[in-house]
C-alpha positions as CSV (number, residue, x, y, z in Angstrom):
1,M,147.0,12.7,-152.4
2,T,145.2,9.9,-154.2
3,K,142.6,10.3,-156.9
4,F,139.6,8.1,-156.1
5,L,136.7,7.2,-158.5
6,C,133.8,5.9,-156.5
7,V,131.1,4.1,-158.5
8,S,127.7,3.3,-156.9
9,R,124.4,1.8,-158.1
10,K,122.1,3.8,-155.7
11,G,124.5,6.3,-154.0
12,C,125.4,4.2,-150.9
13,I,129.0,5.4,-150.3
14,G,128.7,9.2,-150.1
15,D,129.8,8.9,-146.5
16,L,133.1,7.2,-147.7
17,C,133.5,9.8,-150.5
18,L,133.2,12.6,-147.9
19,Q,135.7,11.0,-145.6
20,L,138.2,10.6,-148.4
21,K,137.6,14.2,-149.4
22,K,138.2,15.4,-145.8
23,E,141.5,13.6,-145.8
24,G,142.7,15.7,-148.8
25,H,142.2,13.3,-151.7
26,E,140.5,14.1,-155.0
27,V,137.2,12.2,-155.3
28,R,134.8,11.7,-158.1
29,Y,131.5,10.0,-157.4
30,H,129.2,8.3,-160.0
31,I,125.7,7.1,-159.3
32,D,123.9,4.8,-161.8
33,D,120.3,5.2,-160.7
34,K,118.7,8.2,-162.3
35,L,116.4,8.7,-159.3
36,E,119.3,8.8,-157.0
37,K,121.7,11.0,-158.9
38,D,121.2,14.0,-156.8
39,V,122.4,12.3,-153.7
40,A,125.5,13.9,-152.3
41,D,125.3,16.9,-154.6
42,G,127.1,19.8,-153.1
43,L,129.1,17.5,-150.9
44,I,131.2,15.6,-153.5
45,D,132.2,16.3,-157.1
46,K,130.3,14.0,-159.4
47,A,131.0,12.0,-162.6
48,E,128.2,11.7,-165.0
49,R,130.0,8.9,-166.8
50,W,132.5,7.1,-164.6
51,Q,134.3,5.8,-167.8
52,D,135.5,9.2,-168.6
53,F,137.5,9.3,-165.3
54,K,138.9,5.7,-165.5
55,E,142.4,6.9,-166.6
56,W,142.3,9.8,-164.2
57,A,141.8,7.6,-161.1
58,D,144.6,6.1,-159.0
59,V,141.9,3.9,-157.3
60,I,138.5,2.8,-158.5
61,V,136.0,1.8,-155.8
62,F,132.8,-0.2,-156.5
63,D,130.2,-0.4,-153.8
64,D,128.0,-3.3,-154.8
65,S,128.0,-7.0,-155.5
66,D,127.1,-6.8,-159.2
67,F,130.0,-4.9,-160.5
68,G,132.3,-8.1,-160.5
69,E,132.9,-8.4,-164.2
70,L,133.8,-4.6,-164.5
71,A,136.1,-4.8,-161.5
72,Q,137.9,-7.9,-162.9
73,A,138.3,-6.4,-166.3
74,L,139.8,-3.2,-164.8
75,R,142.2,-5.3,-162.7
76,K,143.5,-7.0,-165.9
77,E,144.0,-3.6,-167.4
78,G,146.4,-2.8,-164.5
79,K,144.0,-0.6,-162.4
80,A,143.9,-0.6,-158.7
81,V,140.3,-1.7,-157.8
82,I,138.3,-2.1,-154.6
83,G,135.5,-4.5,-155.7
84,G,134.5,-7.9,-156.5
85,S,134.7,-10.5,-159.4
86,P,132.2,-12.7,-161.1
87,Y,132.9,-15.4,-158.4
88,M,132.4,-12.9,-155.5
89,D,129.2,-11.7,-157.0
90,R,127.8,-15.1,-157.3
91,L,129.0,-16.0,-153.8
92,E,126.6,-13.3,-152.4
93,M,123.7,-13.3,-155.0
94,D,123.3,-17.0,-155.5
95,R,122.5,-18.4,-152.1
96,E,122.7,-22.0,-153.2
97,F,126.2,-21.5,-154.7
98,G,127.3,-19.5,-151.6
99,Q,126.2,-22.3,-149.2
100,Q,128.0,-24.9,-151.4
101,E,131.2,-22.9,-151.5
102,M,131.3,-22.4,-147.8
103,K,130.5,-26.1,-147.1
104,A,133.3,-27.1,-149.6
105,A,135.7,-24.8,-147.6
106,G,134.9,-26.6,-144.4
107,L,132.3,-24.3,-142.8
108,L,129.2,-25.9,-141.2
109,S,126.0,-25.7,-143.1
110,L,122.3,-25.7,-142.2
111,P,119.9,-27.8,-144.3
112,S,118.5,-25.6,-147.1
113,W,116.4,-26.2,-150.2
114,N,116.2,-23.9,-153.3
115,F,113.0,-23.5,-155.4
116,M,112.1,-21.9,-158.6
117,T,108.3,-22.1,-157.9
118,F,106.1,-21.2,-155.0
119,D,103.9,-24.3,-155.5
120,D,106.9,-26.7,-155.2
121,A,108.0,-24.9,-151.9
122,I,104.5,-24.9,-150.4
123,R,104.2,-28.7,-151.2
124,F,107.7,-29.3,-149.5
125,V,106.8,-27.4,-146.3
126,R,103.5,-29.3,-146.0
127,E,105.3,-32.6,-146.4
128,N,108.1,-31.6,-144.0
129,P,106.5,-29.5,-141.3
130,Q,109.0,-27.6,-139.1
131,R,110.3,-24.1,-138.5
132,Y,112.0,-22.4,-141.5
133,V,113.4,-19.2,-142.9
134,V,112.5,-17.8,-146.4
135,K,115.2,-15.9,-148.3
136,P,114.7,-14.5,-151.8
137,D,117.6,-15.1,-154.2
138,G,119.4,-13.0,-156.8
139,S,118.4,-9.3,-157.2
140,A,115.3,-9.8,-155.0
141,Q,117.7,-10.0,-152.1
142,S,117.8,-6.2,-152.1
143,E,114.1,-6.2,-151.0
144,K,115.0,-7.1,-147.4
145,V,111.3,-6.9,-146.4
146,L,110.7,-10.1,-148.4
147,S,112.9,-12.2,-146.1
148,F,110.7,-14.0,-143.5
149,I,111.7,-15.9,-140.3
150,G,109.1,-18.4,-139.4
151,Q,107.7,-18.6,-135.9
152,E,105.5,-21.8,-136.1
153,E,107.0,-25.3,-135.5
154,D,104.6,-26.8,-138.1
155,G,105.6,-24.3,-140.8
156,L,102.0,-23.0,-141.4
157,D,103.2,-19.4,-141.3
158,I,105.8,-20.2,-144.0
159,I,103.1,-21.6,-146.1
160,T,100.9,-18.5,-145.6
161,I,103.8,-16.1,-146.6
162,L,104.7,-18.2,-149.7
163,E,101.1,-18.1,-150.8
164,H,101.2,-14.3,-150.3
165,Y,104.5,-14.0,-152.4
166,K,102.9,-16.1,-155.2
167,R,100.0,-13.6,-155.4
168,G,102.0,-10.4,-154.9
169,W,105.6,-11.0,-156.0
170,P,105.7,-13.6,-158.9
171,D,107.7,-11.2,-161.2
172,K,110.1,-10.1,-158.4
173,I,111.1,-13.4,-156.8
174,K,112.4,-15.7,-159.5
175,S,114.1,-18.1,-157.1
176,F,114.4,-18.5,-153.3
177,Q,115.8,-20.5,-150.5
178,I,114.0,-22.2,-147.6
179,Q,116.5,-22.8,-144.7
180,K,116.0,-24.8,-141.5
181,F,115.7,-22.4,-138.5
182,V,118.3,-22.7,-135.7
183,S,118.2,-20.7,-132.5
184,G,121.3,-19.0,-131.2
185,V,123.1,-15.6,-131.4
186,E,123.1,-14.0,-134.8
187,V,126.5,-12.4,-135.4
188,A,128.5,-11.4,-138.4
189,V,132.3,-11.8,-138.8
190,G,134.0,-9.5,-141.3
191,A,137.4,-8.3,-142.4
192,Y,139.1,-6.5,-145.3
193,F,140.9,-8.5,-147.9
194,N,143.8,-7.3,-150.0
195,G,143.7,-9.8,-152.8
196,A,145.9,-12.2,-151.0
197,D,145.1,-12.3,-147.3
198,F,142.8,-10.8,-144.6
199,V,144.0,-7.6,-143.0
200,R,143.6,-7.7,-139.2
201,P,142.0,-6.9,-136.9
202,V,138.6,-8.6,-137.5
203,C,135.2,-6.8,-137.2
204,I,132.6,-8.7,-135.1
205,N,129.3,-7.1,-135.6
206,F,125.6,-7.4,-134.5
207,E,122.9,-6.3,-137.0
208,H,119.6,-5.0,-135.9
209,K,117.5,-5.7,-139.1
210,R,113.9,-5.1,-137.9
211,L,112.3,-1.7,-138.2
212,F,111.2,-1.3,-134.5
213,N,112.7,-1.8,-131.0
214,G,112.7,-5.3,-129.8
215,D,113.2,-6.7,-133.3
216,I,109.6,-6.2,-134.3
217,G,108.2,-5.1,-137.7
218,P,109.3,-5.5,-141.3
219,T,112.9,-6.5,-142.1
220,T,115.0,-3.5,-143.3
221,G,118.5,-3.6,-144.7
222,E,119.5,-2.6,-141.2
223,M,118.3,-0.1,-138.6
224,G,121.7,-0.1,-136.8
225,T,124.6,-2.2,-135.8
226,S,127.0,-2.6,-132.9
227,M,130.5,-3.9,-133.3
228,F,134.0,-4.3,-131.9
229,W,137.4,-5.3,-133.4
230,C,139.7,-8.1,-132.4
231,E,143.0,-9.6,-133.7
232,Q,141.9,-13.1,-133.4
233,S,138.8,-15.1,-132.5
234,K,137.4,-18.6,-132.9
235,L,134.6,-17.0,-134.9
236,F,137.1,-15.8,-137.5
237,E,138.9,-19.2,-137.6
238,E,135.6,-21.0,-138.1
239,T,134.4,-18.8,-141.0
240,L,136.5,-16.2,-142.9
241,L,139.8,-17.9,-142.5
242,K,138.5,-21.0,-144.2
243,M,137.4,-18.9,-147.2
244,K,140.9,-17.2,-147.7
245,N,142.1,-19.3,-150.6
246,R,138.9,-18.8,-152.5
247,L,138.9,-15.1,-152.1
248,A,142.6,-15.0,-153.2
249,A,141.9,-17.0,-156.2
250,A,139.2,-14.5,-157.2
251,G,141.6,-11.6,-156.7
252,Y,139.1,-9.9,-154.4
253,A,140.0,-6.6,-152.7
254,G,137.5,-5.1,-150.3
255,Y,135.4,-6.0,-147.3
256,F,134.0,-9.6,-146.9
257,D,131.5,-10.6,-144.2
258,I,129.8,-13.8,-143.3
259,N,126.5,-13.5,-141.2
260,C,126.0,-16.5,-138.9
261,I,123.9,-18.2,-136.3
262,V,126.0,-19.4,-133.4
263,N,125.1,-21.7,-130.5
264,G,126.9,-24.2,-128.3
265,R,127.0,-26.8,-131.2
266,G,128.7,-24.6,-133.7
267,V,128.9,-21.7,-136.1
268,Y,126.4,-21.9,-138.9
269,P,126.9,-19.4,-141.8
270,L,123.7,-17.9,-143.3
271,E,125.0,-15.6,-146.1
272,C,128.1,-13.8,-147.5
273,T,128.5,-10.2,-148.2
274,S,131.1,-9.4,-150.9
275,R,131.1,-5.6,-150.6
276,F,130.9,-2.8,-148.1
277,G,128.2,-3.2,-145.6
278,I,125.6,-0.5,-145.2
279,P,125.6,1.0,-142.4
280,T,128.5,-1.1,-141.4
281,L,131.0,1.0,-143.4
282,S,129.9,4.1,-141.5
283,I,130.4,2.5,-138.2
284,Q,133.7,1.1,-139.2
285,M,135.0,4.6,-140.1
286,E,133.9,5.7,-136.6
287,G,136.3,3.0,-135.2
288,I,139.2,3.0,-137.8
289,S,142.0,5.4,-136.7
290,S,144.1,4.9,-139.8
291,P,143.4,7.1,-142.8
292,M,140.8,5.5,-145.0
293,G,142.4,6.7,-148.2
294,E,145.7,5.2,-147.3
295,F,144.2,2.0,-146.3
296,L,141.9,1.6,-149.4
297,R,144.9,2.4,-151.7
298,A,147.0,-0.4,-150.0
299,L,144.1,-2.9,-150.3
300,A,143.5,-2.1,-154.0
301,N,147.3,-2.5,-154.7
302,R,147.5,-5.9,-152.9
303,Q,149.8,-4.5,-150.1
304,D,150.0,-5.4,-146.5
305,Y,148.7,-2.9,-144.2
306,S,148.7,-2.4,-140.4
307,L,145.1,-1.2,-139.7
308,K,144.7,0.8,-136.6
309,V,141.4,0.9,-134.8
310,K,139.9,2.2,-131.5
311,K,139.6,-0.1,-128.5
312,G,136.1,-0.9,-127.2
313,F,132.9,-0.7,-129.0
314,Q,131.2,1.3,-131.9
315,I,127.5,1.7,-132.6
316,G,125.6,3.1,-135.6
317,V,122.0,4.1,-135.8
318,V,120.2,4.6,-139.0
319,V,118.0,7.7,-139.2
320,A,115.2,7.4,-141.7
321,V,112.0,9.0,-143.0
322,P,109.0,7.7,-144.9
323,P,108.7,5.6,-147.1
324,F,111.7,3.7,-145.7
325,P,112.2,0.7,-145.7
326,F,109.7,0.5,-148.6
327,E,110.0,2.0,-152.1
328,D,107.4,4.5,-152.9
329,V,108.4,7.6,-154.9
330,K,105.1,9.3,-154.4
331,V,105.2,9.0,-150.6
332,F,108.8,10.2,-150.5
333,N,108.0,13.2,-152.7
334,K,104.9,14.1,-150.6
335,Y,106.4,13.7,-147.1
336,S,110.2,13.9,-147.3
337,D,111.7,15.3,-150.5
338,G,113.6,18.5,-149.7
339,S,113.1,18.3,-146.0
340,I,115.8,20.1,-144.1
341,V,118.2,18.4,-141.7
342,I,118.7,20.7,-138.6
343,F,121.7,20.5,-136.2
344,K,120.9,22.2,-133.0
345,R,124.7,22.7,-132.4
346,P,127.2,23.0,-135.3
347,V,128.9,19.7,-134.3
348,K,128.9,16.9,-136.9
349,E,131.2,14.3,-135.4
350,G,129.8,10.8,-135.9
351,I,127.4,12.1,-138.7
352,W,127.6,10.1,-141.9
353,P,125.3,11.4,-144.8
354,G,122.9,9.0,-146.6
355,D,120.4,10.3,-149.2
356,V,121.0,14.0,-148.7
357,K,122.5,16.8,-150.7
358,A,124.0,20.2,-149.6
359,V,122.3,23.4,-150.6
360,G,124.6,26.0,-149.4
361,D,125.4,25.1,-145.8
362,V,122.1,23.1,-145.4
363,W,121.5,19.5,-145.8
364,R,118.2,18.6,-147.6
365,L,116.8,15.1,-148.2
366,C,116.9,13.8,-151.8
367,G,116.9,10.6,-153.8
368,T,113.8,8.4,-153.0
369,S,114.7,6.0,-150.2
370,G,114.3,8.0,-147.1
371,Y,117.7,6.7,-145.8
372,V,118.8,10.0,-144.2
373,M,122.0,9.3,-142.4
374,V,123.9,7.0,-140.0
375,V,124.9,8.5,-136.5
376,T,127.8,6.7,-134.7
377,G,129.4,6.6,-131.4
378,S,132.1,4.7,-129.6
379,G,133.4,4.0,-126.2
380,P,135.3,1.6,-123.9
381,T,132.1,-0.3,-123.1
382,M,128.9,-0.9,-125.1
383,E,127.0,1.3,-122.7
384,D,129.5,4.2,-123.2
385,A,129.1,3.8,-127.0
386,R,125.3,3.9,-126.6
387,K,125.4,7.1,-124.5
388,E,127.6,8.8,-127.1
389,V,125.6,7.8,-130.2
390,Y,122.2,8.7,-128.6
391,G,123.6,11.9,-127.3
392,R,124.6,12.8,-130.9
393,L,121.1,11.9,-132.1
394,K,119.5,14.4,-129.7
395,N,121.3,17.1,-131.7
396,I,119.5,16.3,-134.9
397,I,116.0,17.3,-136.2
398,V,114.5,16.0,-139.4
399,P,110.7,16.2,-140.0
400,N,109.1,12.8,-139.7
401,M,112.5,11.2,-138.7
402,F,112.5,7.8,-136.8
403,Y,115.2,5.5,-135.5
404,R,115.6,2.6,-133.1
405,T,116.6,3.4,-129.5
406,D,117.8,0.0,-128.5
407,I,120.9,-0.6,-130.7
408,G,123.5,-2.3,-128.6
409,E,121.2,-3.5,-125.8
410,R,121.5,-7.1,-126.9
411,W,125.2,-7.1,-126.1
412,N,124.7,-8.1,-122.4
413,R,123.0,-11.4,-123.5
414,D,124.8,-12.1,-126.8
415,G,128.2,-11.2,-125.4
416,D,127.8,-13.5,-122.4
417,L,126.7,-16.4,-124.6
418,L,129.5,-16.0,-127.1
419,H,132.0,-15.8,-124.2
420,T,130.5,-18.9,-122.6
421,W,130.7,-20.9,-125.8
422,G,134.3,-19.8,-126.3
423,Y,133.9,-17.9,-129.6
424,I,135.3,-14.6,-128.4
425,N,137.9,-13.6,-125.8
């Protein structure tokens, strides 16, 4: 048995805490955000002050990319830590720095330009008309609805959205990046790192970021993801493997992911994730056969580990309620707070709690986000995984719930293209 202290900004890893508890470990869960502190009540033992349990814990787990200084200080004290470092935080949160580091490591790069003012960016697009993508920098990255993929070859829609941000978000967006648009398959390559090397196998995953089927609507953190594991691929060699020495120098222990656009000309990295992915972690736990507690303890202690995973494919679907993906406490309190989660049959395989708490044997919605749960499924083919996950979803009732019904459908096209270009076997 291992003692885990899990520290979260907004309560994003209750599913991991619950899995560790099921495996027989002692778990304490701290949530910083005062509006989210009731998340996972009744499911996991809480820590009002995580510092009070620092010496108690065998392993300390941080869930976000702004805990780097704390994680590094604790490692220097001899603690076993899952989490980042100042370098890893900057790699994710400072887009310009992240692109520079990946380029220096030998990864391809797309032309991008960083701006501190909207007027400068608008002037740039007018003088250099083409199709672009706008990405907020720093803490504004958490507002996924602010990212915008241009559709017009002359960049006029980018100018319109920048003018809108200038009026509505001047205090929120302090800096941002404009990147050249390139068509291809969007795919992420991730793996766990033990402070010295990547642990195989590698996770190849396909995010579905838009709110509605067919990738329509506002950008969310994610509405679902499909994935599979492989021991080796050209995607891994062209991305993560080239970053190995930098992660080792930072002493990083945890999950590292690079989201890319891939086409017949190459693999173009878009951004790094130096933390657990959400809902990627839930879907990975669907596919990981090894005990998570044993695995995380080995990672935190810089040990080699033979990670065992299911063959085939895994899919995760996010179940949400209003106001998700927007932040509006009044809307949540009016329509969603305290709503009950009903399971038609008492079967909870593939059910990973989000912003819920247990009142007796009943799950009720809490927090403020409307991110209810992730439902997962797996199978030897993507279609088998789809059948399992959507079969499990039919067992769930939540007032005003919504979710996408097309997660995994892109695989027929995306998988064929990646095979054709030689990036996966």
